[in-house]
C-alpha positions as a Python dict, from the first residue, in 0.01 Angstrom:
ca = {
    (1, 'M'): (0, 0, 0),
    (2, 'N'): (329, -139, -132),
    (3, 'Q'): (463, -255, 198),
    (4, 'S'): (487, -630, 280),
    (5, 'A'): (292, -791, 565),
    (6, 'A'): (465, -772, 905),
    (7, 'P'): (622, -1105, 989),
    (8, 'G'): (459, -1294, 1271),
    (9, 'R'): (168, -1104, 1248),
    (10, 'F'): (-122, -1171, 1481),
    (11, 'G'): (57, -1452, 1667),
    (12, 'Q'): (205, -1649, 1390),
    (13, 'K'): (538, -1750, 1459),
    (14, 'A'): (554, -1549, 1777),
    (15, 'P'): (846, -1644, 2019),
    (16, 'V'): (728, -1814, 2329),
    (17, 'V'): (759, -1573, 2620),
    (18, 'V'): (807, -1737, 2960),
    (19, 'D'): (674, -1531, 3243),
    (20, 'R'): (915, -1417, 3526),
    (21, 'R'): (778, -1670, 3778),
    (22, 'E'): (816, -1952, 3548),
    (23, 'Q'): (1169, -1840, 3463),
    (24, 'R'): (1268, -1820, 3829),
    (25, 'K'): (1134, -2174, 3894),
    (26, 'R'): (1331, -2314, 3614),
    (27, 'D'): (1644, -2138, 3739),
    (28, 'Q'): (1594, -2265, 4065),
    (29, 'A'): (1548, -2615, 3955),
    (30, 'L'): (1898, -2570, 3773),
    (31, 'G'): (2058, -2432, 4105),
    (32, 'L'): (2103, -2085, 3950),
    (33, 'I'): (2056, -1773, 4160),
    (34, 'P'): (2081, -1396, 4033),
    (35, 'F'): (2418, -1250, 4083),
    (36, 'A'): (2399, -876, 3964),
    (37, 'V'): (2753, -686, 3929),
    (38, 'K'): (2869, -361, 3792),
    (39, 'L'): (3119, -389, 3504),
    (40, 'N'): (3275, -152, 3268),
    (41, 'S'): (3081, -105, 2936),
    (42, 'E'): (3372, -186, 2737),
    (43, 'L'): (3418, -518, 2918),
    (44, 'V'): (3047, -603, 2879),
    (45, 'A'): (3069, -545, 2511),
    (46, 'H'): (3364, -750, 2476),
    (47, 'L'): (3167, -1028, 2664),
    (48, 'H'): (2874, -990, 2436),
    (49, 'V'): (3103, -1046, 2142),
    (50, 'L'): (3289, -1340, 2285),
    (51, 'A'): (2946, -1504, 2376),
    (52, 'K'): (2806, -1446, 2050),
    (53, 'E'): (3133, -1583, 1864),
    (54, 'R'): (3123, -1910, 2093),
    (55, 'G'): (2751, -1940, 2040),
    (56, 'T'): (2674, -1928, 2390),
    (57, 'G'): (2472, -1731, 2638),
    (58, 'L'): (2627, -1435, 2837),
    (59, 'N'): (2554, -1637, 3163),
    (60, 'E'): (2734, -1957, 3053),
    (61, 'L'): (3032, -1737, 2926),
    (62, 'T'): (3047, -1539, 3260),
    (63, 'A'): (3040, -1870, 3454),
    (64, 'E'): (3308, -2025, 3260),
    (65, 'L'): (3531, -1719, 3285),
    (66, 'L'): (3472, -1720, 3647),
    (67, 'H'): (3569, -2065, 3688),
    (68, 'K'): (3887, -2041, 3483),
    (69, 'G'): (3995, -1724, 3687),
    (70, 'M'): (3934, -1892, 4025),
    (71, 'K'): (4133, -2222, 3924),
    (72, 'A'): (4431, -2004, 3785),
    (73, 'K'): (4465, -1855, 4133),
}
């Protein structure tokens, strides 16, 4: 009885969820394609930290780092 109400209860302030089909359409419109790779868990953790520090998404960070790496070669 002493518990507070759950935030976003009954659909209030619920995040907008885009279904997978709609997300694929959005990605295709941007010219994006899925590209799965297997990476060391420590590297992935470092990427997550770096993305959070920069305030960007993991996809954007990975693309940026790949571009820089390819230019350096």
